C-alpha positions in Angstrom: 129.3 67.6 94.4 128.3 68.0 98.1 132.0 67.9 99.1 132.9 70.6 96.6 130.0 72.8 97.8 131.1 72.3 101.4 134.7 73.2 100.6 133.5 76.3 98.7 131.3 77.4 101.6 134.2 76.8 104.0 136.6 78.9 101.9 134.1 81.7 101.8 133.7 81.5 105.6 137.5 81.6 106.0 137.7 84.6 103.8 135.0 86.4 105.8 136.8 85.7 109.0 140.1 87.0 107.6 138.5 90.1 106.2 137.0 90.7 109.7 140.4 90.3 111.3 142.0 92.7 108.7 139.4 95.4 109.3 139.9 95.1 113.1 143.7 95.5 112.7 143.1 98.5 110.3 140.9 100.2 112.8 143.6 99.5 115.5 146.2 101.2 113.3 144.0 104.3 112.9 143.4 104.7 116.7 147.1 104.0 117.4 148.0 106.9 115.1 145.2 109.0 116.6 146.6 108.6 120.1 150.2 109.4 119.0 149.0 112.5 117.1 146.9 113.7 120.0 149.8 113.6 122.4 152.2 115.2 119.9 149.6 117.9 119.1 149.5 118.8 122.8 153.3 118.8 123.3 153.8 121.0 120.3 150.7 123.2 120.8 149.7 122.2 117.3 146.1 123.1 116.8 146.0 121.9 113.2 147.2 118.4 114.2 144.6 118.4 117.0 141.9 119.1 114.5 143.2 116.2 112.4 142.9 113.9 115.4 139.2 115.0 115.8 138.5 114.4 112.1 140.0 110.9 112.3 137.1 110.0 114.6 134.8 109.7 111.6 137.0 107.0 110.1 137.1 105.2 113.5 133.3 105.3 113.7 132.9 104.0 110.1 135.2 101.1 110.8 133.4 100.4 114.1 130.1 100.2 112.2 131.5 98.1 109.4 133.0 95.5 111.8 129.9 95.4 113.9 127.8 94.6 110.8 130.3 92.0 109.7 130.1 90.3 113.1 126.3 90.3 113.0 126.2 88.9 109.5 128.7 86.1 110.3 126.8 85.1 113.4 123.5 85.0 111.6 124.6 83.5 108.3 127.4 81.1 109.4 126.4 80.2 113.0 130.1 79.7 113.9 131.1 77.4 116.7 134.2 76.7 118.9 137.2 78.9 118.0 135.4 80.6 115.1 132.7 81.8 117.4 135.2 82.9 120.0 137.0 84.9 117.3 133.9 86.8 116.3 132.8 87.5 119.9 136.3 88.5 120.8 136.6 91.0 118.0 133.1 92.3 118.5 134.2 93.2 122.1 137.7 94.3 121.3 136.5 96.7 118.6 134.5 98.5 121.3 137.7 99.0 123.2 139.3 100.5 120.1 136.4 102.9 119.6 136.7 104.1 123.2 140.4 104.7 122.7 139.5 106.9 119.7 137.1 108.8 121.9 139.8 109.4 124.4 142.2 110.6 121.7 139.5 113.1 120.6 139.1 114.3 124.1 142.8 114.9 124.3 142.6 116.9 121.0 139.8 119.1 122.5 141.8 119.7 125.6 144.8 120.6 123.5 142.8 123.3 121.8 141.7 124.6 125.2 145.3 124.8 126.4 146.3 126.6 123.2 143.5 129.2 123.7 144.1 129.6 127.5 147.8 129.3 127.6 150.1 126.3 128.2 150.0 124.6 131.6 153.1 125.2 133.8 153.3 121.6 134.7 152.4 118.1 133.5 153.8 117.9 130.0 156.7 115.6 130.9 154.2 113.2 132.5 152.0 113.4 129.5 154.9 112.6 127.2 156.0 109.6 129.3 152.6 108.1 129.9 151.6 108.8 126.3 154.5 106.8 125.0 153.7 104.0 127.3 150.0 103.6 126.3 150.9 104.1 122.6 153.3 101.1 123.0 150.5 99.1 124.7 148.2 99.7 121.8 150.8 98.7 119.3 151.8 95.6 121.2 148.2 94.6 121.8 147.5 94.8 118.0 150.6 92.9 117.3 149.6 90.2 119.7 146.2 90.0 117.9 147.9 89.6 114.5 150.1 86.8 115.8 147.7 85.3 118.3 150.5 85.7 120.9 149.2 85.0 124.4 152.4 85.7 126.1 152.6 89.1 124.4 149.0 89.8 125.4 149.8 89.0 129.1 152.9 91.3 129.0 150.8 94.2 127.7 148.1 93.6 130.3 150.7 93.8 133.1 152.1 97.0 131.7 148.9 98.7 132.7 150.0 98.5 136.3 153.0 100.8 135.5 150.7 103.2 133.7 148.5 103.4 136.8 151.5 104.0 139.0 152.8 106.8 136.8 149.3 108.3 136.6 148.9 108.3 140.4 152.3 109.9 140.9 151.5 112.6 138.3 148.2 113.3 139.9 149.7 113.8 143.4 152.3 116.2 142.0 149.8 118.3 140.0 147.4 118.6 142.9 150.2 119.8 145.2 151.2 122.3 142.5 147.7 123.7 142.2 147.5 124.1 146.0 150.7 126.1 145.9 149.7 128.2 142.9 145.9 128.6 142.6 146.3 130.8 139.5 147.4 127.7 137.5 144.3 125.7 138.4 142.3 126.0 135.2 145.2 125.2 133.0 146.5 122.3 135.1 143.0 120.8 135.3 143.1 120.4 131.5 146.4 118.5 131.9 144.8 116.3 134.6 142.0 115.4 132.2 144.5 114.5 129.5 146.3 112.2 131.9 143.0 110.7 132.9 142.3 110.0 129.2 145.7 108.4 128.8 145.1 106.2 131.9 141.8 105.0 130.4 143.5 104.3 127.1 145.9 102.0 129.0 142.8 100.2 130.5 141.3 99.7 127.1 144.5 98.3 125.7 144.6 95.8 128.6 140.9 94.8 128.0 141.8 94.2 124.3 144.4 91.7 125.4 142.0 90.0 127.7 139.6 89.5 124.8 142.5 88.0 122.8 143.2 85.5 125.6 139.5 84.5 125.5 139.7 84.0 121.8 142.7 81.8 121.8 142.2 79.9 125.1 138.4 80.1 125.7 139.0 81.5 129.2 137.4 84.7 130.5 140.2 86.5 132.4 138.5 89.9 132.7 138.1 89.4 136.5 141.5 87.6 137.0 144.2 89.5 138.8 146.8 90.6 136.3 149.5 89.0 138.5 147.8 85.6 138.1 147.5 85.6 134.4 150.7 83.7 133.5 150.0 81.0 136.1 146.4 80.8 135.1 147.3 80.3 131.4 149.8 77.6 132.1 147.1 75.5 133.5 145.0 75.6 130.4 
């Protein structure tokens, strides 16, 4: 009877962990779509789509609260250890990264509405499109890495953030130069600069999400490890 009870409790615990993982991936899918729609709304000057992005924030916040409650309940009720504990801690931290990605997507939607009202910016849309595609792919690949517990994929995503940063810095230099040459464009170009800043931050959050995955699988905190050293560091574990 004791063994049967233990097996039953163990199965319930496994189901709770799986449900937590599924809710995390669901939230990830929502913010991934949110970012894609935010960028598309800006490129198409689509105010209706921008409003939809803003409305999706309520769903993101609901999932954030649900997952947070699930993590607290598992920690209090199950007192997990080893890999189970790392999974709960990792998801509790990674879900904060997803929530911040959603916040940045909402910012982009608000900036899109500003640009629609003020008139499109003369520069910066090509860069937004390019960087937007890059960070959307980072989000997708980071979630896929979580679903498959794929460390190599996580490391690859983390390293892609360097390219995003390079593209962002190049775009910023170009836009600042343009504003100096044409001061009349400053207010509109500044909106584009803030969009690019949000996209750059989204790349950072996707990288952090992958770092939390590495901790979950390997038990190693790599948040302060240089991204160039990640592969070598993991091979030693």
